VEXFI-58501 format. One line per 5 residues: number of its first residue (from 1); their letters; for each residue z, x, y of N, C-alpha, C. Coordinates in nm, 3 decimals, padded with zeros to 5 digits, always signed. Example, Ala and Ser with C-alpha at 12.3 -4.5 7.8 and 13.67 -1.06 7.14 Angstrom:
BEGIN
1 = as = +00.780:+01.319:-00.569:+00.780:+01.230:-00.450:+00.780:+01.320:-00.330; +00.708:+01.285:-00.225:+00.714:+01.367:-00.106:+00.787:+01.290:+00.003
This chain:
BEGIN
1 = xxxxx = +06.510:+09.908:+08.675:+06.534:+09.781:+08.697:+06.542:+09.742:+08.492; +06.468:+09.737:+08.441:+06.430:+09.715:+08.334:+06.447:+09.782:+08.220; +06.490:+09.938:+08.241:+06.537:+10.059:+08.165:+06.727:+10.008:+08.216; +06.760:+09.992:+08.314:+06.925:+09.958:+08.322:+06.960:+09.847:+08.264; +06.849:+09.718:+08.237:+06.899:+09.616:+08.155:+06.908:+09.675:+08.002
6 = xxxxx = +06.803:+09.731:+08.009:+06.812:+09.769:+07.797:+06.918:+09.901:+07.782; +06.975:+09.969:+07.862:+07.092:+10.023:+07.879:+07.206:+09.900:+07.849; +07.198:+09.794:+07.938:+07.338:+09.729:+07.912:+07.359:+09.655:+07.748; +07.232:+09.577:+07.732:+07.213:+09.527:+07.637:+07.258:+09.626:+07.505; +07.213:+09.763:+07.510:+07.238:+09.859:+07.425:+07.398:+09.875:+07.414
11 = xxxxx = +07.454:+09.881:+07.520:+07.600:+09.933:+07.526:+07.674:+09.777:+07.471; +07.658:+09.671:+07.529:+07.710:+09.572:+07.502:+07.680:+09.537:+07.316; +07.585:+09.568:+07.307:+07.571:+09.586:+07.135:+07.667:+09.653:+07.063; +07.685:+09.797:+07.089:+07.776:+09.877:+07.032:+07.903:+09.795:+07.066; +07.941:+09.780:+07.169:+08.088:+09.717:+07.188:+08.100:+09.608:+07.049
16 = xxxxx = +07.989:+09.557:+07.048:+08.010:+09.400:+06.962:+08.001:+09.454:+06.824; +07.951:+09.526:+06.801:+07.949:+09.625:+06.636:+08.105:+09.678:+06.631; +08.152:+09.747:+06.740:+08.278:+09.788:+06.729:+08.377:+09.725:+06.671; +08.380:+09.558:+06.757:+08.460:+09.472:+06.770:+08.445:+09.407:+06.602; +08.287:+09.393:+06.570:+08.356:+09.334:+06.420:+08.346:+09.410:+06.332
21 = xxxxx = +08.376:+09.548:+06.378:+08.425:+09.658:+06.244:+08.579:+09.630:+06.254; +08.613:+09.595:+06.362:+08.762:+09.574:+06.410:+08.784:+09.425:+06.309; +08.739:+09.325:+06.345:+08.744:+09.211:+06.273:+08.785:+09.239:+06.141; +08.709:+09.295:+06.012:+08.663:+09.352:+05.934:+08.753:+09.387:+05.892; +08.800:+09.476:+05.948:+08.946:+09.587:+05.893:+09.092:+09.454:+05.897
26 = xxxxx = +09.063:+09.399:+05.989:+09.183:+09.300:+05.991:+09.176:+09.218:+05.868; +09.075:+09.171:+05.804:+09.072:+09.095:+05.694:+09.102:+09.183:+05.543; +09.048:+09.286:+05.620:+09.098:+09.388:+05.505:+09.267:+09.466:+05.487; +09.342:+09.459:+05.618:+09.454:+09.470:+05.568:+09.525:+09.365:+05.562; +09.502:+09.218:+05.609:+09.558:+09.101:+05.544:+09.670:+09.119:+05.665
31 = xxxxx = +09.662:+09.091:+05.789:+09.745:+09.096:+05.919:+09.843:+08.977:+05.846; +09.986:+08.948:+05.891:+10.057:+08.833:+05.817:+10.088:+08.685:+05.868; +09.921:+08.634:+05.895:+09.915:+08.447:+05.889:+10.029:+08.422:+05.791; +10.120:+08.367:+05.836:+10.166:+08.305:+05.737:+10.122:+08.130:+05.721; +10.061:+08.132:+05.594:+09.971:+08.009:+05.591:+10.107:+07.889:+05.552
36 = xxxxx = +10.076:+07.739:+05.625:+10.196:+07.666:+05.563:+10.115:+07.530:+05.582; +10.103:+07.460:+05.499:+10.084:+07.346:+05.450:+10.144:+07.256:+05.449; +10.078:+07.138:+05.482:+10.135:+06.990:+05.494:+10.099:+06.883:+05.444; +10.196:+06.831:+05.300:+10.169:+06.752:+05.211:+10.282:+06.644:+05.228; +10.378:+06.649:+05.135:+10.467:+06.516:+05.122:+10.594:+06.611:+05.246
41 = xxxxx = +10.581:+06.729:+05.309:+10.663:+06.804:+05.350:+10.582:+06.932:+05.394; +10.647:+07.037:+05.446:+10.593:+07.171:+05.456:+10.608:+07.256:+05.333; +10.543:+07.332:+05.264:+10.534:+07.400:+05.191:+10.479:+07.552:+05.196; +10.547:+07.642:+05.209:+10.533:+07.794:+05.233:+10.406:+07.850:+05.185; +10.324:+07.919:+05.207:+10.168:+07.959:+05.173:+10.217:+08.131:+05.122
46 = xxxxx = +10.144:+08.185:+05.133:+10.102:+08.354:+05.166:+10.211:+08.428:+05.239; +10.267:+08.517:+05.265:+10.318:+08.561:+05.360:+10.341:+08.716:+05.334; +10.192:+08.750:+05.419:+10.091:+08.888:+05.410:+10.195:+09.013:+05.506; +10.150:+09.125:+05.493:+10.234:+09.231:+05.550:+10.319:+09.233:+05.687; +10.484:+09.196:+05.617:+10.539:+09.194:+05.773:+10.540:+09.290:+05.866
51 = xxxxx = +10.618:+09.245:+06.009:+10.616:+09.342:+06.071:+10.515:+09.394:+06.175; +10.419:+09.313:+06.156:+10.325:+09.382:+06.234:+10.290:+09.271:+06.402; +10.370:+09.207:+06.408:+10.391:+09.086:+06.507:+10.504:+09.071:+06.533; +10.603:+09.086:+06.689:+10.712:+09.057:+06.685:+10.780:+08.944:+06.699; +10.639:+08.799:+06.639:+10.704:+08.672:+06.620:+10.640:+08.612:+06.531
56 = xxxxx = +10.684:+08.549:+06.446:+10.585:+08.473:+06.356:+10.474:+08.430:+06.386; +10.368:+08.433:+06.287:+10.211:+08.390:+06.348:+10.158:+08.305:+06.209; +10.153:+08.176:+06.241:+10.181:+08.070:+06.128:+09.992:+08.040:+06.172; +09.973:+07.961:+06.053:+09.820:+07.898:+06.080:+09.858:+07.778:+05.994; +09.804:+07.648:+06.080:+09.827:+07.534:+06.034:+09.665:+07.463:+06.044
61 = xxxxx = +09.671:+07.354:+05.921:+09.534:+07.283:+05.936:+09.493:+07.162:+06.019; +09.644:+07.127:+06.049:+09.640:+06.996:+06.192:+09.812:+07.007:+06.253; +09.784:+06.955:+06.376:+09.878:+07.004:+06.475:+09.993:+06.918:+06.467; +10.038:+06.820:+06.361:+10.149:+06.742:+06.356:+10.216:+06.856:+06.244; +10.140:+06.916:+06.213:+10.210:+07.007:+06.096:+10.304:+07.152:+06.164
66 = xxxxx = +10.217:+07.140:+06.303:+10.329:+07.224:+06.402:+10.470:+07.171:+06.446; +10.444:+07.055:+06.458:+10.548:+06.971:+06.512:+10.689:+07.000:+06.395; +10.608:+06.952:+06.257:+10.747:+06.960:+06.130:+10.759:+07.100:+06.106; +10.687:+07.205:+06.150:+10.719:+07.364:+06.161:+10.823:+07.411:+06.270; +10.782:+07.348:+06.364:+10.928:+07.363:+06.458:+11.048:+07.328:+06.434
71 = xxxxx = +11.041:+07.197:+06.394:+11.159:+07.124:+06.375:+11.240:+07.195:+06.205; +11.193:+07.223:+06.102:+11.223:+07.304:+06.031:+11.256:+07.407:+06.079; +11.206:+07.501:+06.134:+11.287:+07.633:+06.187:+11.408:+07.587:+06.248; +11.396:+07.479:+06.354:+11.524:+07.480:+06.410:+11.649:+07.435:+06.357; +11.632:+07.320:+06.261:+11.694:+07.264:+06.156:+11.797:+07.379:+06.063
76 = xxxxx = +11.697:+07.474:+06.050:+11.741:+07.590:+05.968:+11.791:+07.686:+06.013; +11.805:+07.695:+06.138:+11.855:+07.800:+06.233:+11.771:+07.916:+06.235; +11.667:+07.912:+06.190:+11.593:+08.041:+06.201:+11.578:+08.057:+06.367; +11.578:+07.988:+06.469:+11.587:+08.049:+06.615:+11.608:+07.931:+06.667; +11.653:+07.941:+06.808:+11.688:+07.809:+06.868:+11.619:+07.682:+06.920
81 = xxxxx = +11.629:+07.597:+06.990:+11.511:+07.548:+07.010:+11.474:+07.613:+07.184; +11.349:+07.585:+07.156:+11.279:+07.693:+07.265:+11.288:+07.584:+07.406; +11.250:+07.670:+07.536:+11.266:+07.569:+07.628:+11.113:+07.527:+07.644; +11.034:+07.587:+07.565:+10.874:+07.506:+07.594:+10.791:+07.559:+07.537; +10.681:+07.444:+07.502:+10.593:+07.494:+07.452:+10.415:+07.533:+07.491
86 = xxxxx = +10.402:+07.569:+07.481:+10.228:+07.624:+07.515:+10.125:+07.560:+07.446; +10.097:+07.466:+07.468:+09.970:+07.436:+07.388:+09.795:+07.453:+07.442; +09.740:+07.528:+07.396:+09.572:+07.561:+07.456:+09.492:+07.475:+07.323; +09.474:+07.347:+07.409:+09.352:+07.279:+07.375:+09.252:+07.171:+07.464; +09.180:+07.132:+07.384:+09.131:+06.993:+07.501:+09.199:+06.873:+07.517
91 = xxxxx = +09.284:+06.859:+07.441:+09.338:+06.732:+07.408:+09.491:+06.757:+07.427; +09.559:+06.662:+07.504:+09.704:+06.633:+07.519:+09.779:+06.660:+07.377; +09.754:+06.550:+07.301:+09.807:+06.517:+07.212:+09.947:+06.447:+07.226; +09.922:+06.344:+07.325:+10.051:+06.263:+07.357:+10.014:+06.125:+07.396; +10.057:+06.053:+07.304:+10.086:+05.876:+07.373:+10.204:+05.839:+07.413
96 = xxxxx = +10.135:+05.729:+07.480:+10.305:+05.686:+07.562:+10.304:+05.545:+07.491; +10.404:+05.474:+07.501:+10.491:+05.336:+07.492:+10.511:+05.374:+07.321; +10.502:+05.259:+07.211:+10.542:+05.253:+07.138:+10.488:+05.320:+07.033; +10.550:+05.387:+06.951:+10.488:+05.463:+06.832:+10.495:+05.414:+06.716; +10.364:+05.398:+06.632:+10.399:+05.359:+06.480:+10.405:+05.446:+06.412
101 = xxxxx = +10.303:+05.559:+06.433:+10.332:+05.638:+06.324:+10.321:+05.793:+06.398; +10.379:+05.911:+06.379:+10.407:+06.025:+06.421:+10.273:+06.099:+06.371; +10.174:+06.149:+06.477:+10.064:+06.203:+06.395:+09.980:+06.320:+06.495; +09.876:+06.384:+06.471:+09.833:+06.470:+06.530:+09.800:+06.429:+06.678; +09.774:+06.306:+06.703:+09.706:+06.251:+06.860:+09.871:+06.267:+06.921
106 = xxxxx = +09.991:+06.275:+06.847:+10.136:+06.245:+06.944:+10.229:+06.370:+06.902; +10.150:+06.460:+06.841:+10.286:+06.576:+06.784:+10.401:+06.623:+06.924; +10.275:+06.637:+07.057:+10.370:+06.680:+07.142:+10.473:+06.605:+07.195; +10.451:+06.521:+07.188:+10.575:+06.378:+07.231:+10.698:+06.400:+07.138; +10.632:+06.415:+07.007:+10.732:+06.419:+06.885:+10.798:+06.553:+06.916
111 = xxxxx = +10.798:+06.651:+06.947:+10.871:+06.775:+06.984:+10.942:+06.734:+07.084; +10.933:+06.660:+07.200:+10.996:+06.665:+07.327:+11.089:+06.587:+07.318; +11.047:+06.462:+07.229:+11.158:+06.333:+07.221:+11.188:+06.372:+07.138; +11.236:+06.432:+07.019:+11.358:+06.551:+06.964:+11.415:+06.601:+07.003; +11.373:+06.647:+07.140:+11.451:+06.741:+07.191:+11.438:+06.883:+07.139
116 = xxxxx = +11.310:+06.917:+07.080:+11.296:+07.063:+07.009:+11.256:+07.162:+07.111; +11.204:+07.101:+07.198:+11.155:+07.161:+07.328:+11.183:+07.090:+07.425; +11.199:+07.149:+07.601:+11.239:+07.103:+07.703:+11.100:+07.054:+07.781; +11.026:+07.139:+07.799:+10.896:+07.076:+07.847:+10.734:+07.162:+07.801; +10.662:+07.083:+07.795:+10.549:+07.110:+07.763:+10.412:+07.142:+07.873
121 = xxxxx = +10.347:+07.246:+07.831:+10.209:+07.310:+07.913:+10.083:+07.298:+07.806; +09.969:+07.196:+07.904:+09.889:+07.175:+07.831:+09.791:+07.265:+07.877; +09.723:+07.348:+07.849:+09.617:+07.420:+07.926:+09.472:+07.386:+07.838; +09.369:+07.364:+07.933:+09.233:+07.321:+07.892:+09.170:+07.462:+07.887; +09.061:+07.445:+07.814:+09.007:+07.562:+07.775:+08.897:+07.548:+07.910
126 = xxxxx = +08.828:+07.697:+07.945:+08.775:+07.685:+08.023:+08.632:+07.583:+08.029; +08.589:+07.557:+07.923:+08.475:+07.487:+07.905:+08.447:+07.375:+08.004; +08.612:+07.318:+08.005:+08.671:+07.194:+08.058:+08.633:+07.165:+08.209; +08.606:+07.316:+08.278:+08.646:+07.308:+08.389:+08.570:+07.179:+08.491; +08.462:+07.150:+08.398:+08.354:+07.032:+08.516:+08.385:+06.866:+08.436
131 = xxxxx = +08.463:+06.910:+08.331:+08.502:+06.743:+08.274:+08.583:+06.631:+08.369; +08.591:+06.594:+08.452:+08.654:+06.567:+08.539:+08.690:+06.403:+08.522; +08.592:+06.369:+08.442:+08.621:+06.208:+08.379:+08.721:+06.225:+08.318; +08.685:+06.323:+08.226:+08.814:+06.305:+08.056:+08.939:+06.361:+08.084; +08.989:+06.455:+08.187:+09.058:+06.505:+08.243:+09.140:+06.386:+08.333
136 = xxxxx = +09.092:+06.350:+08.425:+09.147:+06.211:+08.470:+09.174:+06.099:+08.386; +09.120:+06.052:+08.302:+09.189:+06.017:+08.180:+09.300:+06.003:+08.117; +09.311:+06.142:+08.093:+09.443:+06.206:+08.038:+09.571:+06.173:+08.133; +09.544:+06.233:+08.221:+09.625:+06.222:+08.379:+09.684:+06.094:+08.370; +09.591:+05.970:+08.379:+09.641:+05.892:+08.400:+09.784:+05.812:+08.273
141 = xxxxx = +09.756:+05.850:+08.166:+09.806:+05.803:+08.080:+09.943:+05.920:+08.065; +09.935:+06.064:+08.121:+10.044:+06.106:+08.082:+10.102:+06.086:+08.225; +10.070:+06.002:+08.304:+10.130:+05.984:+08.427:+10.271:+05.873:+08.358; +10.242:+05.789:+08.289:+10.367:+05.742:+08.219:+10.443:+05.766:+08.084; +10.441:+05.932:+08.083:+10.525:+05.960:+08.037:+10.642:+05.990:+08.086
146 = xxxxx = +10.755:+06.000:+07.929:+10.866:+06.004:+08.003:+10.910:+06.154:+07.994; +10.853:+06.233:+07.900:+10.932:+06.383:+07.894:+10.846:+06.485:+08.000; +10.881:+06.586:+08.015:+10.794:+06.713:+08.088:+10.710:+06.789:+08.067; +10.569:+06.696:+08.083:+10.456:+06.770:+08.013:+10.359:+06.795:+08.153; +10.285:+06.921:+08.129:+10.242:+06.949:+08.232:+10.080:+06.984:+08.196
151 = xxxxx = +09.983:+06.912:+08.274:+09.823:+06.955:+08.239:+09.779:+07.094:+08.359; +09.709:+07.149:+08.288:+09.678:+07.293:+08.363:+09.510:+07.344:+08.337; +09.456:+07.406:+08.410:+09.299:+07.427:+08.374:+09.279:+07.584:+08.327; +09.402:+07.654:+08.363:+09.400:+07.779:+08.340:+09.509:+07.848:+08.260; +09.530:+07.928:+08.171:+09.633:+08.000:+08.163:+09.725:+08.085:+08.259
156 = xxxxx = +09.606:+08.093:+08.362:+09.662:+08.195:+08.463:+09.753:+08.086:+08.564; +09.799:+07.952:+08.538:+09.834:+07.896:+08.602:+09.990:+07.852:+08.552; +09.998:+07.895:+08.433:+10.155:+07.921:+08.353:+10.249:+07.967:+08.472; +10.345:+07.963:+08.480:+10.472:+08.003:+08.519:+10.503:+08.102:+08.480; +10.536:+08.192:+08.568:+10.572:+08.357:+08.472:+10.681:+08.326:+08.377
161 = xxxxx = +10.669:+08.425:+08.293:+10.772:+08.418:+08.148:+10.919:+08.418:+08.180; +10.968:+08.482:+08.285:+11.081:+08.481:+08.296:+11.149:+08.336:+08.305; +11.064:+08.237:+08.396:+11.144:+08.125:+08.410:+11.110:+08.030:+08.333; +11.032:+08.062:+08.217:+10.988:+07.952:+08.107:+11.081:+07.967:+07.969; +11.180:+08.101:+07.952:+11.237:+08.097:+07.883:+11.174:+08.124:+07.735
166 = xxxxx = +11.264:+08.085:+07.636:+11.222:+08.087:+07.501:+11.073:+08.045:+07.455; +10.955:+08.052:+07.451:+10.843:+07.922:+07.416:+10.783:+07.982:+07.269; +10.718:+07.877:+07.238:+10.584:+07.847:+07.130:+10.469:+07.844:+07.205; +10.384:+07.946:+07.162:+10.213:+07.888:+07.163:+10.200:+07.831:+07.072; +10.113:+07.707:+07.077:+10.030:+07.666:+06.965:+09.921:+07.692:+06.999
171 = xxxxx = +09.761:+07.737:+06.973:+09.641:+07.738:+06.988:+09.556:+07.646:+06.906; +09.444:+07.563:+06.957:+09.412:+07.496:+06.866:+09.233:+07.574:+06.860; +09.173:+07.556:+06.736:+09.072:+07.607:+06.708:+08.946:+07.560:+06.834; +08.954:+07.454:+06.854:+08.894:+07.376:+06.976:+08.923:+07.429:+07.064; +08.991:+07.471:+07.097:+08.989:+07.555:+07.268:+08.888:+07.680:+07.250
176 = xxxxx = +08.820:+07.753:+07.153:+08.716:+07.829:+07.191:+08.600:+07.770:+07.124; +08.630:+07.631:+07.046:+08.475:+07.612:+06.973:+08.504:+07.439:+06.966; +08.427:+07.361:+06.972:+08.440:+07.187:+06.938:+08.312:+07.144:+06.923; +08.285:+07.082:+06.840:+08.197:+06.986:+06.769:+08.203:+06.852:+06.834; +08.322:+06.795:+06.878:+08.365:+06.705:+06.937:+08.374:+06.670:+07.071
181 = xxxxx = +08.375:+06.552:+07.151:+08.382:+06.578:+07.248:+08.524:+06.595:+07.362; +08.535:+06.685:+07.445:+08.388:+06.764:+07.485:+08.367:+06.849:+07.426; +08.233:+06.872:+07.403:+08.185:+06.967:+07.297:+08.137:+07.116:+07.372; +08.176:+07.221:+07.323:+08.136:+07.361:+07.333:+08.102:+07.425:+07.206; +08.015:+07.464:+07.230:+07.964:+07.534:+07.119:+07.928:+07.717:+07.177
186 = xxxxx = +08.035:+07.808:+07.155:+07.989:+07.955:+07.225:+07.875:+08.017:+07.155; +07.826:+08.065:+07.249:+07.733:+08.154:+07.269:+07.748:+08.266:+07.127; +07.646:+08.310:+07.074:+07.621:+08.397:+06.927:+07.705:+08.552:+07.021; +07.824:+08.576:+06.901:+07.854:+08.697:+06.964:+07.986:+08.720:+07.076; +07.953:+08.545:+07.151:+08.078:+08.540:+07.250:+08.242:+08.574:+07.167
191 = xxxxx = +08.266:+08.480:+07.084:+08.416:+08.461:+07.042:+08.479:+08.588:+07.053; +08.466:+08.677:+07.000:+08.560:+08.795:+07.046:+08.583:+08.816:+07.184; +08.494:+08.773:+07.280:+08.581:+08.846:+07.384:+08.624:+08.710:+07.455; +08.575:+08.534:+07.443:+08.666:+08.440:+07.460:+08.821:+08.451:+07.403; +08.799:+08.478:+07.317:+08.946:+08.515:+07.243:+09.036:+08.621:+07.325
196 = xxxxx = +08.953:+08.746:+07.291:+09.041:+08.836:+07.396:+09.112:+08.810:+07.518; +09.041:+08.762:+07.627:+09.075:+08.671:+07.760:+09.166:+08.580:+07.733; +09.157:+08.482:+07.650:+09.273:+08.415:+07.664:+09.416:+08.498:+07.572; +09.418:+08.589:+07.510:+09.516:+08.662:+07.474:+09.585:+08.734:+07.566; +09.475:+08.823:+07.605:+09.521:+08.891:+07.774:+09.562:+08.826:+07.849
201 = xxxxx = +09.531:+08.684:+07.896:+09.596:+08.602:+08.028:+09.733:+08.578:+07.971; +09.763:+08.544:+07.820:+09.876:+08.539:+07.807:+09.967:+08.600:+07.798; +09.920:+08.740:+07.783:+10.030:+08.857:+07.793:+10.025:+08.950:+07.944; +09.962:+08.871:+08.014:+09.958:+08.869:+08.158:+10.120:+08.804:+08.186; +10.154:+08.707:+08.153:+10.256:+08.641:+08.177:+10.382:+08.657:+08.132
206 = xxxxx = +10.393:+08.791:+08.042:+10.494:+08.831:+07.967:+10.630:+08.727:+07.959; +10.514:+08.654:+07.871:+10.591:+08.529:+07.810:+10.736:+08.604:+07.695; +10.838:+08.539:+07.638:+10.925:+08.549:+07.552:+10.881:+08.442:+07.459; +10.785:+08.505:+07.373:+10.732:+08.415:+07.264:+10.800:+08.415:+07.129; +10.844:+08.322:+07.094:+10.937:+08.307:+06.981:+10.837:+08.282:+06.814
211 = xxxxx = +10.695:+08.237:+06.888:+10.607:+08.237:+06.774:+10.472:+08.163:+06.825; +10.373:+08.207:+06.739:+10.217:+08.149:+06.781:+10.169:+08.044:+06.631; +10.128:+07.930:+06.664:+10.068:+07.863:+06.570:+09.960:+07.861:+06.618; +09.859:+07.853:+06.490:+09.737:+07.832:+06.502:+09.701:+07.718:+06.438; +09.649:+07.619:+06.472:+09.554:+07.494:+06.405:+09.415:+07.493:+06.406
216 = xxxxx = +09.385:+07.504:+06.290:+09.216:+07.529:+06.228:+09.160:+07.430:+06.288; +09.231:+07.305:+06.305:+09.187:+07.170:+06.306:+09.080:+07.099:+06.230; +09.032:+07.133:+06.103:+08.897:+07.122:+06.064:+08.825:+06.985:+06.118; +08.704:+06.970:+06.139:+08.608:+06.886:+06.162:+08.611:+06.888:+06.333; +08.654:+06.987:+06.435:+08.643:+07.038:+06.526:+08.568:+07.114:+06.577
221 = xxxxx = +08.602:+07.243:+06.527:+08.561:+07.348:+06.564:+08.415:+07.363:+06.514; +08.321:+07.443:+06.561:+08.183:+07.431:+06.436:+08.200:+07.521:+06.316; +08.108:+07.476:+06.245:+08.103:+07.521:+06.097:+08.122:+07.712:+06.088; +08.190:+07.724:+06.046:+08.262:+07.877:+06.018:+08.308:+07.911:+06.140; +08.348:+07.875:+06.223:+08.410:+07.949:+06.377:+08.575:+07.958:+06.342
226 = xxxxx = +08.640:+07.853:+06.258:+08.769:+07.850:+06.238:+08.808:+07.986:+06.185; +08.763:+08.019:+06.071:+08.794:+08.123:+06.023:+08.759:+08.248:+06.125; +08.670:+08.293:+06.194:+08.621:+08.373:+06.296:+08.749:+08.367:+06.399; +08.800:+08.274:+06.434:+08.887:+08.235:+06.541:+09.030:+08.292:+06.536; +09.065:+08.286:+06.376:+09.153:+08.300:+06.339:+09.173:+08.452:+06.310
231 = xxxxx = +09.080:+08.542:+06.267:+09.056:+08.685:+06.234:+09.102:+08.747:+06.395; +08.997:+08.688:+06.481:+09.005:+08.774:+06.638:+09.146:+08.730:+06.661; +09.208:+08.630:+06.672:+09.335:+08.577:+06.676:+09.448:+08.691:+06.650; +09.430:+08.714:+06.500:+09.520:+08.805:+06.471:+09.523:+08.918:+06.545; +09.367:+09.002:+06.516:+09.363:+09.124:+06.579:+09.405:+09.143:+06.705
236 = xxxxx = +09.393:+09.063:+06.768:+09.417:+09.044:+06.934:+09.599:+09.035:+06.985; +09.634:+08.941:+06.868:+09.786:+08.938:+06.887:+09.844:+09.086:+06.837; +09.784:+09.121:+06.752:+09.884:+09.252:+06.681:+09.842:+09.339:+06.778; +09.741:+09.340:+06.838:+09.700:+09.483:+06.934:+09.740:+09.432:+07.046; +09.745:+09.322:+07.139:+09.797:+09.313:+07.239:+09.900:+09.228:+07.269
241 = xxx = +09.947:+09.160:+07.178:+10.031:+09.092:+07.170:+10.224:+09.138:+07.182; +10.260:+09.209:+07.126:+10.397:+09.263:+07.116:+10.408:+09.274:+07.305; +10.535:+09.274:+07.291:+10.612:+09.286:+07.448:+10.711:+09.428:+07.464
């Protein structure tokens, strides 16, 4: 039994070593994460080696920038308004009642209210499985929502791609690592596997993706995790993301 355990550890270590080598190669090749910064508006950053993905892959610092980027692309005619946005995050980012200011905590309402998307799906991370109180609080708030927004516990609960139409996928770093409530610290070496599972679950839905937006969300993921998450997302989206 001990020998079998040892062999299993050696095998998993080898897999992890190979995966880390892939991640380093991703950084060397510089896959095309188009970096957008939100200042007085949106300014485009570095556009790296095109044509690796079948859709734009964008990195943002904050969720509200995702809303403004969607708005900008639609207004400029880069693509038609998608039918849905899929948001992988521990936070729905939707406020009810009168809005004083559009910000990170209500960006989903912004794109819904402006008519940039018809419906939104918020998918909670696996580590929130037992966070009953927090999820009930969010559900109570969203019961008052005027727009079509749904809360899901798993990516597998999403409708199939054909019924969703064109979608934009927005992923928060806090979906994989979170030092705020609800807290989650990934085990050492586990991020590549957690991220791969998420990407494969999205792929299994045969989604017609128009763009993927990654929010680094400073102060939420544990120190250093946001850059590692980005590298693995880029790697798995390039490897498994095309339809």
